[in-house]
C-alpha positions as CSV (number, residue, x, y, z in Angstrom):
1,X,7.1,12.2,3.7
2,X,8.6,15.5,4.1
3,X,7.2,18.9,3.3
4,X,8.8,22.4,3.1
5,X,8.5,24.2,6.4
6,X,9.0,27.7,5.2
7,X,12.0,30.0,5.0
8,X,13.1,30.0,8.7
9,X,16.8,29.8,9.2
10,X,18.0,26.2,9.4
11,X,14.5,24.7,8.8
12,X,14.3,23.2,5.3
13,X,12.0,20.2,5.8
14,X,9.6,19.0,8.4
15,X,7.7,15.7,8.6
16,X,4.2,15.8,7.1
17,X,2.3,13.7,9.6
18,X,-1.2,14.1,8.1
19,X,-0.6,12.0,5.0
20,X,-1.3,8.3,5.1
21,X,-0.5,6.0,2.1
22,X,-2.4,2.8,1.4
23,X,-2.1,0.2,-1.3
24,X,-4.6,-2.5,-2.3
25,X,-4.1,-5.4,-4.6
26,X,-7.3,-6.0,-6.5
27,X,-8.5,-9.3,-8.1
28,X,-7.5,-10.0,-11.6
29,X,-9.7,-8.7,-14.4
30,X,-11.2,-11.4,-16.7
31,X,-8.5,-10.6,-19.3
32,X,-5.8,-11.2,-16.7
33,X,-7.0,-14.6,-15.5
34,X,-4.2,-17.2,-15.8
35,X,-1.5,-14.6,-15.3
36,X,0.9,-14.8,-12.3
37,X,0.4,-12.4,-9.5
38,X,3.7,-10.7,-8.9
39,X,2.7,-8.9,-5.7
40,X,3.0,-10.3,-2.1
41,X,2.2,-8.6,1.1
42,X,3.3,-9.1,4.7
43,X,1.8,-6.6,7.2
44,X,2.6,-3.1,5.9
45,X,5.2,-4.3,3.4
46,X,4.4,-4.9,-0.2
47,X,6.9,-6.8,-2.4
48,X,7.0,-6.9,-6.2
49,X,8.7,-10.0,-7.6
50,X,11.6,-9.4,-9.9
51,X,15.3,-9.6,-10.2
52,X,15.8,-8.1,-7.8
53,X,12.5,-8.0,-5.9
54,X,11.5,-4.6,-4.6
55,X,9.8,-4.0,-1.3
56,X,7.9,-1.0,-0.2
57,X,6.4,-0.1,3.2
58,X,3.0,1.7,3.4
59,X,0.8,2.9,6.2
60,X,-1.7,0.3,5.1
61,X,-1.4,-2.7,2.7
62,X,-4.6,-4.5,1.7
63,X,-4.7,-7.9,0.0
64,X,-7.9,-8.1,-2.0
65,X,-6.6,-10.4,-4.8
66,X,-8.2,-13.6,-3.6
67,X,-11.4,-13.7,-1.6
68,X,-10.5,-17.2,-0.3
69,X,-7.3,-16.0,1.3
70,X,-7.4,-15.6,5.1
71,X,-5.8,-12.1,4.8
72,X,-8.4,-10.9,2.3
73,X,-9.4,-7.3,2.9
74,X,-13.0,-6.5,2.2
75,X,-14.3,-3.1,1.3
76,X,-15.6,-2.8,4.8
77,X,-12.1,-3.3,6.3
78,X,-10.7,-0.7,4.0
79,X,-13.5,1.7,4.8
80,X,-13.1,1.1,8.5
81,X,-9.4,1.9,8.4
82,X,-9.4,4.8,5.9
83,X,-12.9,6.2,5.4
84,X,-14.1,6.8,8.9
């Protein structure tokens, strides 16, 4: 992310290093059961299925869609990473 750095000569943008972006995939709501999950995650990359598929990289990507998954992110994990 970039932020304006003021009106100094030659300085139009500087990197904003104090902003972190996280995304979390939640479980389906009851009305969504039976639908296809169109999101996949690998490390910090989140991919949305489609034609073409689109991938995004975040500081943190949390998979909380399926509690049985070995990569399931509990609320405690999210809080440890972001809330402390």
